[in-house]
N, CA, C, O and CB atoms as a CASP TS submission, in Angstrom:
PFRMAT TS
TARGET T0000
AUTHOR 0000-0000-0000
METHOD Language model
MODEL 1
PARENT N/A
ATOM      1  N   MET     1       0.822  -1.194  -0.002  1.00  0.00           N
ATOM      2  CA  MET     1       0.001  -0.001   0.001  1.00  0.00           C
ATOM      3  C   MET     1       0.873   1.268   0.001  1.00  0.00           C
ATOM      4  O   MET     1       0.561   2.247  -0.677  1.00  0.00           O
ATOM      5  CB  MET     1      -0.934  -0.011   1.217  1.00  0.00           C
ATOM      6  N   VAL     2       1.940   1.231   0.754  1.00  0.00           N
ATOM      7  CA  VAL     2       2.852   2.380   0.804  1.00  0.00           C
ATOM      8  C   VAL     2       3.454   2.637  -0.580  1.00  0.00           C
ATOM      9  O   VAL     2       3.628   3.784  -0.991  1.00  0.00           O
ATOM     10  CB  VAL     2       3.978   2.141   1.847  1.00  0.00           C
ATOM     11  N   PHE     3       3.768   1.548  -1.290  1.00  0.00           N
ATOM     12  CA  PHE     3       4.318   1.681  -2.648  1.00  0.00           C
ATOM     13  C   PHE     3       3.342   2.443  -3.546  1.00  0.00           C
ATOM     14  O   PHE     3       3.757   3.316  -4.308  1.00  0.00           O
ATOM     15  CB  PHE     3       4.625   0.285  -3.253  1.00  0.00           C
ATOM     16  N   LEU     4       2.072   2.125  -3.465  1.00  0.00           N
ATOM     17  CA  LEU     4       1.077   2.807  -4.308  1.00  0.00           C
ATOM     18  C   LEU     4       0.963   4.289  -3.952  1.00  0.00           C
ATOM     19  O   LEU     4       0.799   5.130  -4.836  1.00  0.00           O
ATOM     20  CB  LEU     4      -0.296   2.131  -4.164  1.00  0.00           C
ATOM     21  N   ILE     5       1.049   4.601  -2.685  1.00  0.00           N
ATOM     22  CA  ILE     5       0.985   6.007  -2.264  1.00  0.00           C
ATOM     23  C   ILE     5       2.200   6.774  -2.799  1.00  0.00           C
ATOM     24  O   ILE     5       2.055   7.866  -3.348  1.00  0.00           O
ATOM     25  CB  ILE     5       0.920   6.114  -0.711  1.00  0.00           C
ATOM     26  N   TRP     6       3.399   6.196  -2.636  1.00  0.00           N
ATOM     27  CA  TRP     6       4.612   6.850  -3.149  1.00  0.00           C
ATOM     28  C   TRP     6       4.563   6.981  -4.674  1.00  0.00           C
ATOM     29  O   TRP     6       4.969   8.005  -5.224  1.00  0.00           O
ATOM     30  CB  TRP     6       5.869   6.059  -2.726  1.00  0.00           C
ATOM     31  N   THR     7       4.076   5.961  -5.340  1.00  0.00           N
ATOM     32  CA  THR     7       3.967   6.010  -6.806  1.00  0.00           C
ATOM     33  C   THR     7       3.007   7.117  -7.230  1.00  0.00           C
ATOM     34  O   THR     7       3.302   7.886  -8.145  1.00  0.00           O
ATOM     35  CB  THR     7       3.491   4.646  -7.366  1.00  0.00           C
ATOM     36  N   ALA     8       1.861   7.194  -6.563  1.00  0.00           N
ATOM     37  CA  ALA     8       0.887   8.238  -6.897  1.00  0.00           C
ATOM     38  C   ALA     8       1.462   9.624  -6.628  1.00  0.00           C
ATOM     39  O   ALA     8       1.276  10.541  -7.427  1.00  0.00           O
ATOM     40  CB  ALA     8      -0.411   8.040  -6.096  1.00  0.00           C
ATOM     41  N   ALA     9       2.161   9.779  -5.503  1.00  0.00           N
ATOM     42  CA  ALA     9       2.767  11.075  -5.176  1.00  0.00           C
ATOM     43  C   ALA     9       3.807  11.454  -6.223  1.00  0.00           C
ATOM     44  O   ALA     9       3.857  12.606  -6.655  1.00  0.00           O
ATOM     45  CB  ALA     9       3.413  11.036  -3.772  1.00  0.00           C
ATOM     46  N   PHE    10       4.634  10.502  -6.635  1.00  0.00           N
ATOM     47  CA  PHE    10       5.639  10.769  -7.660  1.00  0.00           C
ATOM     48  C   PHE    10       4.985  11.168  -8.979  1.00  0.00           C
ATOM     49  O   PHE    10       5.422  12.119  -9.627  1.00  0.00           O
ATOM     50  CB  PHE    10       6.531   9.542  -7.865  1.00  0.00           C
ATOM     51  N   LEU    11       3.949  10.452  -9.374  1.00  0.00           N
ATOM     52  CA  LEU    11       3.291  10.773 -10.652  1.00  0.00           C
ATOM     53  C   LEU    11       2.661  12.167 -10.630  1.00  0.00           C
ATOM     54  O   LEU    11       2.692  12.884 -11.630  1.00  0.00           O
ATOM     55  CB  LEU    11       2.216   9.722 -10.974  1.00  0.00           C
ATOM     56  N   VAL    12       2.094  12.542  -9.497  1.00  0.00           N
ATOM     57  CA  VAL    12       1.528  13.895  -9.389  1.00  0.00           C
ATOM     58  C   VAL    12       2.638  14.922  -9.494  1.00  0.00           C
ATOM     59  O   VAL    12       2.498  15.905 -10.222  1.00  0.00           O
ATOM     60  CB  VAL    12       0.753  14.072  -8.058  1.00  0.00           C
ATOM     61  N   PHE    13       3.741  14.718  -8.780  1.00  0.00           N
ATOM     62  CA  PHE    13       4.882  15.629  -8.859  1.00  0.00           C
ATOM     63  C   PHE    13       5.406  15.700 -10.289  1.00  0.00           C
ATOM     64  O   PHE    13       5.663  16.790 -10.801  1.00  0.00           O
ATOM     65  CB  PHE    13       6.005  15.181  -7.899  1.00  0.00           C
ATOM     66  N   TYR    14       5.563  14.563 -10.931  1.00  0.00           N
ATOM     67  CA  TYR    14       6.081  14.489 -12.298  1.00  0.00           C
ATOM     68  C   TYR    14       5.167  15.255 -13.254  1.00  0.00           C
ATOM     69  O   TYR    14       5.648  15.982 -14.123  1.00  0.00           O
ATOM     70  CB  TYR    14       6.219  13.016 -12.749  1.00  0.00           C
ATOM     71  N   TRP    15       3.866  15.097 -13.100  1.00  0.00           N
ATOM     72  CA  TRP    15       2.905  15.767 -13.973  1.00  0.00           C
ATOM     73  C   TRP    15       2.977  17.282 -13.790  1.00  0.00           C
ATOM     74  O   TRP    15       3.029  18.016 -14.777  1.00  0.00           O
ATOM     75  CB  TRP    15       1.478  15.264 -13.692  1.00  0.00           C
ATOM     76  N   PHE    16       2.982  17.763 -12.539  1.00  0.00           N
ATOM     77  CA  PHE    16       3.058  19.199 -12.299  1.00  0.00           C
ATOM     78  C   PHE    16       4.389  19.780 -12.749  1.00  0.00           C
ATOM     79  O   PHE    16       4.434  20.872 -13.316  1.00  0.00           O
ATOM     80  CB  PHE    16       2.839  19.494 -10.830  1.00  0.00           C
ATOM     81  N   TYR    17       5.468  19.058 -12.498  1.00  0.00           N
ATOM     82  CA  TYR    17       6.780  19.541 -12.928  1.00  0.00           C
ATOM     83  C   TYR    17       6.817  19.679 -14.450  1.00  0.00           C
ATOM     84  O   TYR    17       7.318  20.674 -14.973  1.00  0.00           O
ATOM     85  CB  TYR    17       7.899  18.586 -12.443  1.00  0.00           C
ATOM     86  N   GLY    18       6.293  18.693 -15.151  1.00  0.00           N
ATOM     87  CA  GLY    18       6.248  18.749 -16.617  1.00  0.00           C
ATOM     88  C   GLY    18       5.392  19.897 -17.128  1.00  0.00           C
ATOM     89  O   GLY    18       5.737  20.542 -18.119  1.00  0.00           O
ATOM     90  N   ARG    19       4.288  20.148 -16.460  1.00  0.00           N
ATOM     91  CA  ARG    19       3.410  21.243 -16.886  1.00  0.00           C
ATOM     92  C   ARG    19       4.090  22.597 -16.722  1.00  0.00           C
ATOM     93  O   ARG    19       3.899  23.489 -17.548  1.00  0.00           O
ATOM     94  CB  ARG    19       2.102  21.218 -16.091  1.00  0.00           C
ATOM     95  N   THR    20       4.872  22.757 -15.675  1.00  0.00           N
ATOM     96  CA  THR    20       5.472  24.069 -15.419  1.00  0.00           C
ATOM     97  C   THR    20       6.790  24.265 -16.149  1.00  0.00           C
ATOM     98  O   THR    20       7.181  25.407 -16.390  1.00  0.00           O
ATOM     99  CB  THR    20       5.687  24.256 -13.939  1.00  0.00           C
ATOM    100  N   HIS    21       7.491  23.197 -16.509  1.00  0.00           N
ATOM    101  CA  HIS    21       8.808  23.337 -17.127  1.00  0.00           C
ATOM    102  C   HIS    21       8.832  23.015 -18.628  1.00  0.00           C
ATOM    103  O   HIS    21       9.866  23.171 -19.277  1.00  0.00           O
ATOM    104  CB  HIS    21       9.781  22.447 -16.418  1.00  0.00           C
ATOM    105  N   SER    22       7.724  22.579 -19.165  1.00  0.00           N
ATOM    106  CA  SER    22       7.691  22.236 -20.576  1.00  0.00           C
ATOM    107  C   SER    22       7.659  23.476 -21.443  1.00  0.00           C
ATOM    108  O   SER    22       6.835  24.367 -21.237  1.00  0.00           O
ATOM    109  CB  SER    22       6.496  21.360 -20.878  1.00  0.00           C
ATOM    110  N   LYS    23       8.559  23.535 -22.415  1.00  0.00           N
ATOM    111  CA  LYS    23       8.574  24.671 -23.343  1.00  0.00           C
ATOM    112  C   LYS    23       7.383  24.597 -24.300  1.00  0.00           C
ATOM    113  O   LYS    23       6.821  25.628 -24.669  1.00  0.00           O
ATOM    114  CB  LYS    23       9.902  24.704 -24.142  1.00  0.00           C
ATOM    115  N   LEU    24       7.000  23.407 -24.697  1.00  0.00           N
ATOM    116  CA  LEU    24       5.879  23.262 -25.623  1.00  0.00           C
ATOM    117  C   LEU    24       4.547  23.531 -24.922  1.00  0.00           C
ATOM    118  O   LEU    24       3.622  24.054 -25.543  1.00  0.00           O
ATOM    119  CB  LEU    24       5.876  21.858 -26.240  1.00  0.00           C
ATOM    120  N   GLN    25       4.438  23.186 -23.651  1.00  0.00           N
ATOM    121  CA  GLN    25       3.197  23.397 -22.908  1.00  0.00           C
ATOM    122  C   GLN    25       2.869  24.877 -22.815  1.00  0.00           C
ATOM    123  O   GLN    25       1.696  25.248 -22.799  1.00  0.00           O
ATOM    124  CB  GLN    25       3.298  22.790 -21.505  1.00  0.00           C
ATOM    125  N   ALA    26       3.876  25.723 -22.754  1.00  0.00           N
ATOM    126  CA  ALA    26       3.649  27.161 -22.615  1.00  0.00           C
ATOM    127  C   ALA    26       3.249  27.817 -23.935  1.00  0.00           C
ATOM    128  O   ALA    26       3.082  29.036 -23.987  1.00  0.00           O
ATOM    129  CB  ALA    26       4.897  27.830 -22.071  1.00  0.00           C
ATOM    130  N   GLY    27       3.095  27.045 -24.983  1.00  0.00           N
ATOM    131  CA  GLY    27       2.689  27.593 -26.256  1.00  0.00           C
ATOM    132  C   GLY    27       3.851  28.048 -27.114  1.00  0.00           C
ATOM    133  O   GLY    27       3.641  28.592 -28.198  1.00  0.00           O
ATOM    134  N   ARG    28       5.066  27.837 -26.653  1.00  0.00           N
ATOM    135  CA  ARG    28       6.238  28.207 -27.440  1.00  0.00           C
ATOM    136  C   ARG    28       6.523  27.096 -28.444  1.00  0.00           C
ATOM    137  O   ARG    28       6.427  25.919 -28.096  1.00  0.00           O
ATOM    138  CB  ARG    28       7.477  28.463 -26.524  1.00  0.00           C
ATOM    139  N   PRO    29       6.865  27.437 -29.660  1.00  0.00           N
ATOM    140  CA  PRO    29       7.157  26.392 -30.653  1.00  0.00           C
ATOM    141  C   PRO    29       8.470  25.694 -30.332  1.00  0.00           C
ATOM    142  O   PRO    29       9.283  26.186 -29.550  1.00  0.00           O
ATOM    143  CB  PRO    29       7.211  26.990 -32.072  1.00  0.00           C
ATOM    144  N   ALA    30       8.653  24.559 -30.944  1.00  0.00           N
ATOM    145  CA  ALA    30       9.904  23.818 -30.796  1.00  0.00           C
ATOM    146  C   ALA    30      11.045  24.684 -31.301  1.00  0.00           C
ATOM    147  O   ALA    30      10.841  25.545 -32.156  1.00  0.00           O
ATOM    148  CB  ALA    30       9.856  22.462 -31.561  1.00  0.00           C
ATOM    149  N   VAL    31      12.232  24.462 -30.783  1.00  0.00           N
ATOM    150  CA  VAL    31      13.383  25.276 -31.160  1.00  0.00           C
ATOM    151  C   VAL    31      13.603  25.246 -32.660  1.00  0.00           C
ATOM    152  O   VAL    31      13.774  26.296 -33.280  1.00  0.00           O
ATOM    153  CB  VAL    31      14.636  24.796 -30.440  1.00  0.00           C
ATOM    154  N   ASP    32      13.601  24.070 -33.247  1.00  0.00           N
ATOM    155  CA  ASP    32      13.808  23.935 -34.686  1.00  0.00           C
ATOM    156  C   ASP    32      13.039  22.717 -35.165  1.00  0.00           C
ATOM    157  O   ASP    32      13.447  21.580 -34.932  1.00  0.00           O
ATOM    158  CB  ASP    32      15.324  23.814 -35.037  1.00  0.00           C
ATOM    159  N   ALA    33      11.929  22.965 -35.832  1.00  0.00           N
ATOM    160  CA  ALA    33      11.096  21.868 -36.292  1.00  0.00           C
ATOM    161  C   ALA    33      11.832  20.994 -37.305  1.00  0.00           C
ATOM    162  O   ALA    33      11.502  19.818 -37.462  1.00  0.00           O
ATOM    163  CB  ALA    33       9.811  22.406 -36.901  1.00  0.00           C
ATOM    164  N   GLU    34      12.811  21.549 -37.985  1.00  0.00           N
ATOM    165  CA  GLU    34      13.571  20.814 -38.994  1.00  0.00           C
ATOM    166  C   GLU    34      14.917  20.322 -38.449  1.00  0.00           C
ATOM    167  O   GLU    34      15.844  20.067 -39.218  1.00  0.00           O
ATOM    168  CB  GLU    34      13.798  21.694 -40.220  1.00  0.00           C
ATOM    169  N   ALA    35      15.018  20.193 -37.144  1.00  0.00           N
ATOM    170  CA  ALA    35      16.281  19.762 -36.552  1.00  0.00           C
ATOM    171  C   ALA    35      16.628  18.361 -37.045  1.00  0.00           C
ATOM    172  O   ALA    35      15.754  17.498 -37.115  1.00  0.00           O
ATOM    173  CB  ALA    35      16.204  19.791 -35.005  1.00  0.00           C
ATOM    174  N   PRO    36      17.883  18.128 -37.385  1.00  0.00           N
ATOM    175  CA  PRO    36      18.251  16.803 -37.897  1.00  0.00           C
ATOM    176  C   PRO    36      18.267  15.775 -36.792  1.00  0.00           C
ATOM    177  O   PRO    36      18.421  16.100 -35.615  1.00  0.00           O
ATOM    178  CB  PRO    36      19.612  16.849 -38.577  1.00  0.00           C
ATOM    179  N   TYR    37      18.103  14.524 -37.193  1.00  0.00           N
ATOM    180  CA  TYR    37      18.212  13.430 -36.245  1.00  0.00           C
ATOM    181  C   TYR    37      19.666  13.341 -35.816  1.00  0.00           C
ATOM    182  O   TYR    37      20.566  13.351 -36.655  1.00  0.00           O
ATOM    183  CB  TYR    37      17.714  12.080 -36.861  1.00  0.00           C
ATOM    184  N   THR    38      19.895  13.256 -34.532  1.00  0.00           N
ATOM    185  CA  THR    38      21.273  13.160 -34.065  1.00  0.00           C
ATOM    186  C   THR    38      21.467  11.861 -33.302  1.00  0.00           C
ATOM    187  O   THR    38      20.574  11.406 -32.588  1.00  0.00           O
ATOM    188  CB  THR    38      21.639  14.367 -33.181  1.00  0.00           C
ATOM    189  N   SER    39      22.616  11.285 -33.457  1.00  0.00           N
ATOM    190  CA  SER    39      22.983  10.081 -32.738  1.00  0.00           C
ATOM    191  C   SER    39      24.494   9.984 -32.728  1.00  0.00           C
ATOM    192  O   SER    39      25.176  10.910 -33.167  1.00  0.00           O
ATOM    193  CB  SER    39      22.341   8.818 -33.375  1.00  0.00           C
ATOM    194  N   ASN    40      25.018   8.899 -32.245  1.00  0.00           N
ATOM    195  CA  ASN    40      26.460   8.688 -32.234  1.00  0.00           C
ATOM    196  C   ASN    40      26.970   8.266 -33.608  1.00  0.00           C
ATOM    197  O   ASN    40      28.181   8.213 -33.828  1.00  0.00           O
ATOM    198  CB  ASN    40      26.832   7.638 -31.193  1.00  0.00           C
ATOM    199  N   PHE    41      26.082   7.971 -34.514  1.00  0.00           N
ATOM    200  CA  PHE    41      26.456   7.505 -35.843  1.00  0.00           C
ATOM    201  C   PHE    41      26.142   8.582 -36.871  1.00  0.00           C
ATOM    202  O   PHE    41      25.151   9.302 -36.749  1.00  0.00           O
ATOM    203  CB  PHE    41      25.725   6.192 -36.192  1.00  0.00           C
ATOM    204  N   ALA    42      26.992   8.684 -37.880  1.00  0.00           N
ATOM    205  CA  ALA    42      26.767   9.659 -38.936  1.00  0.00           C
ATOM    206  C   ALA    42      25.517   9.274 -39.716  1.00  0.00           C
ATOM    207  O   ALA    42      25.311   8.101 -40.029  1.00  0.00           O
ATOM    208  CB  ALA    42      27.994   9.755 -39.875  1.00  0.00           C
ATOM    209  N   GLN    43      24.699  10.245 -40.024  1.00  0.00           N
ATOM    210  CA  GLN    43      23.470  10.011 -40.773  1.00  0.00           C
ATOM    211  C   GLN    43      23.720  10.308 -42.250  1.00  0.00           C
ATOM    212  O   GLN    43      24.520  11.186 -42.574  1.00  0.00           O
ATOM    213  CB  GLN    43      22.306  10.885 -40.221  1.00  0.00           C
ATOM    214  N   PRO    44      23.050   9.592 -43.146  1.00  0.00           N
ATOM    215  CA  PRO    44      23.256   9.840 -44.572  1.00  0.00           C
ATOM    216  C   PRO    44      22.730  11.215 -44.976  1.00  0.00           C
ATOM    217  O   PRO    44      21.772  11.723 -44.393  1.00  0.00           O
ATOM    218  CB  PRO    44      22.574   8.752 -45.405  1.00  0.00           C
ATOM    219  N   SER    45      23.365  11.799 -45.972  1.00  0.00           N
ATOM    220  CA  SER    45      22.909  13.087 -46.481  1.00  0.00           C
ATOM    221  C   SER    45      21.678  12.867 -47.349  1.00  0.00           C
ATOM    222  O   SER    45      21.342  11.731 -47.681  1.00  0.00           O
ATOM    223  CB  SER    45      24.033  13.803 -47.282  1.00  0.00           C
ATOM    224  N   LYS    46      21.019  13.935 -47.710  1.00  0.00           N
ATOM    225  CA  LYS    46      19.812  13.814 -48.546  1.00  0.00           C
ATOM    226  C   LYS    46      20.151  13.223 -49.907  1.00  0.00           C
ATOM    227  O   LYS    46      19.372  12.447 -50.460  1.00  0.00           O
ATOM    228  CB  LYS    46      19.135  15.186 -48.724  1.00  0.00           C
ATOM    229  N   SER    47      21.311  13.587 -50.450  1.00  0.00           N
ATOM    230  CA  SER    47      21.688  13.032 -51.754  1.00  0.00           C
ATOM    231  C   SER    47      21.957  11.526 -51.630  1.00  0.00           C
ATOM    232  O   SER    47      21.615  10.762 -52.533  1.00  0.00           O
ATOM    233  CB  SER    47      22.940  13.762 -52.318  1.00  0.00           C
ATOM    234  N   GLU    48      22.567  11.096 -50.520  1.00  0.00           N
ATOM    235  CA  GLU    48      22.809   9.662 -50.329  1.00  0.00           C
ATOM    236  C   GLU    48      21.496   8.906 -50.185  1.00  0.00           C
ATOM    237  O   GLU    48      21.374   7.780 -50.668  1.00  0.00           O
ATOM    238  CB  GLU    48      23.692   9.423 -49.095  1.00  0.00           C
ATOM    239  N   ILE    49      20.525   9.506 -49.533  1.00  0.00           N
ATOM    240  CA  ILE    49      19.208   8.871 -49.388  1.00  0.00           C
ATOM    241  C   ILE    49      18.547   8.742 -50.754  1.00  0.00           C
ATOM    242  O   ILE    49      17.978   7.700 -51.079  1.00  0.00           O
ATOM    243  CB  ILE    49      18.301   9.685 -48.421  1.00  0.00           C
ATOM    244  N   ARG    50      18.626   9.820 -51.563  1.00  0.00           N
ATOM    245  CA  ARG    50      18.022   9.763 -52.910  1.00  0.00           C
ATOM    246  C   ARG    50      18.705   8.703 -53.770  1.00  0.00           C
ATOM    247  O   ARG    50      18.040   7.966 -54.498  1.00  0.00           O
ATOM    248  CB  ARG    50      18.114  11.143 -53.606  1.00  0.00           C
ATOM    249  N   GLU    51      20.042   8.627 -53.685  1.00  0.00           N
ATOM    250  CA  GLU    51      20.772   7.623 -54.480  1.00  0.00           C
ATOM    251  C   GLU    51      20.393   6.205 -54.054  1.00  0.00           C
ATOM    252  O   GLU    51      20.220   5.331 -54.903  1.00  0.00           O
ATOM    253  CB  GLU    51      22.299   7.825 -54.336  1.00  0.00           C
ATOM    254  N   ALA    52      20.263   5.974 -52.763  1.00  0.00           N
ATOM    255  CA  ALA    52      19.870   4.640 -52.278  1.00  0.00           C
ATOM    256  C   ALA    52      18.466   4.293 -52.729  1.00  0.00           C
ATOM    257  O   ALA    52      18.199   3.150 -53.099  1.00  0.00           O
ATOM    258  CB  ALA    52      19.959   4.571 -50.747  1.00  0.00           C
ATOM    259  N   ALA    53      17.559   5.270 -52.702  1.00  0.00           N
ATOM    260  CA  ALA    53      16.189   5.030 -53.156  1.00  0.00           C
ATOM    261  C   ALA    53      16.175   4.704 -54.642  1.00  0.00           C
ATOM    262  O   ALA    53      15.436   3.820 -55.075  1.00  0.00           O
ATOM    263  CB  ALA    53      15.297   6.252 -52.868  1.00  0.00           C
ATOM    264  N   ALA    54      16.983   5.407 -55.425  1.00  0.00           N
ATOM    265  CA  ALA    54      17.059   5.130 -56.866  1.00  0.00           C
ATOM    266  C   ALA    54      17.598   3.728 -57.115  1.00  0.00           C
ATOM    267  O   ALA    54      17.110   3.030 -58.004  1.00  0.00           O
ATOM    268  CB  ALA    54      17.949   6.172 -57.573  1.00  0.00           C
ATOM    269  N   ARG    55      18.599   3.305 -56.342  1.00  0.00           N
ATOM    270  CA  ARG    55      19.142   1.948 -56.487  1.00  0.00           C
ATOM    271  C   ARG    55      18.096   0.899 -56.135  1.00  0.00           C
ATOM    272  O   ARG    55      18.006  -0.133 -56.800  1.00  0.00           O
ATOM    273  CB  ARG    55      20.382   1.768 -55.601  1.00  0.00           C
ATOM    274  N   ARG    56      17.305   1.155 -55.095  1.00  0.00           N
ATOM    275  CA  ARG    56      16.247   0.196 -54.723  1.00  0.00           C
ATOM    276  C   ARG    56      15.197   0.103 -55.816  1.00  0.00           C
ATOM    277  O   ARG    56      14.740  -0.984 -56.171  1.00  0.00           O
ATOM    278  CB  ARG    56      15.584   0.603 -53.391  1.00  0.00           C
ATOM    279  N   ARG    57      14.815   1.287 -56.352  1.00  0.00           N
ATOM    280  CA  ARG    57      13.811   1.279 -57.441  1.00  0.00           C
ATOM    281  C   ARG    57      14.354   0.524 -58.654  1.00  0.00           C
ATOM    282  O   ARG    57      13.620  -0.248 -59.271  1.00  0.00           O
ATOM    283  CB  ARG    57      13.420   2.737 -57.848  1.00  0.00           C
ATOM    284  N   ALA    58      15.614   0.729 -59.004  1.00  0.00           N
ATOM    285  CA  ALA    58      16.213   0.065 -60.149  1.00  0.00           C
ATOM    286  C   ALA    58      16.275  -1.441 -59.917  1.00  0.00           C
ATOM    287  O   ALA    58      16.132  -2.220 -60.860  1.00  0.00           O
ATOM    288  CB  ALA    58      17.617   0.625 -60.423  1.00  0.00           C
ATOM    289  N   GLY    59      16.484  -1.854 -58.681  1.00  0.00           N
ATOM    290  CA  GLY    59      16.566  -3.284 -58.357  1.00  0.00           C
ATOM    291  C   GLY    59      15.235  -3.987 -58.421  1.00  0.00           C
ATOM    292  O   GLY    59      15.192  -5.205 -58.593  1.00  0.00           O
ATOM    293  N   ARG    60      14.151  -3.259 -58.290  1.00  0.00           N
ATOM    294  CA  ARG    60      12.812  -3.876 -58.317  1.00  0.00           C
ATOM    295  C   ARG    60      12.337  -4.197 -59.721  1.00  0.00           C
ATOM    296  O   ARG    60      11.489  -5.069 -59.910  1.00  0.00           O
ATOM    297  CB  ARG    60      11.808  -2.965 -57.654  1.00  0.00           C
ATOM    298  N   LYS    61      12.887  -3.489 -60.718  1.00  0.00           N
ATOM    299  CA  LYS    61      12.416  -3.659 -62.110  1.00  0.00           C
ATOM    300  C   LYS    61      12.886  -4.939 -62.709  1.00  0.00           C
ATOM    301  O   LYS    61      12.578  -5.230 -63.865  1.00  0.00           O
ATOM    302  CB  LYS    61      12.873  -2.518 -62.974  1.00  0.00           C
TER
END
């Protein structure tokens, strides 16, 4: 029972904290809607994506 009370208290805190600290909740737009995907690995450029798509299309024929 104590676990459920602590869980409920945490969820309420988490919800209020998110409401007050969220940049999107305040009506502000995202920093950059066109922000690139970032990871530890290099992502292909748009031209590389187009070339790969063309190779796949050519392979289907």
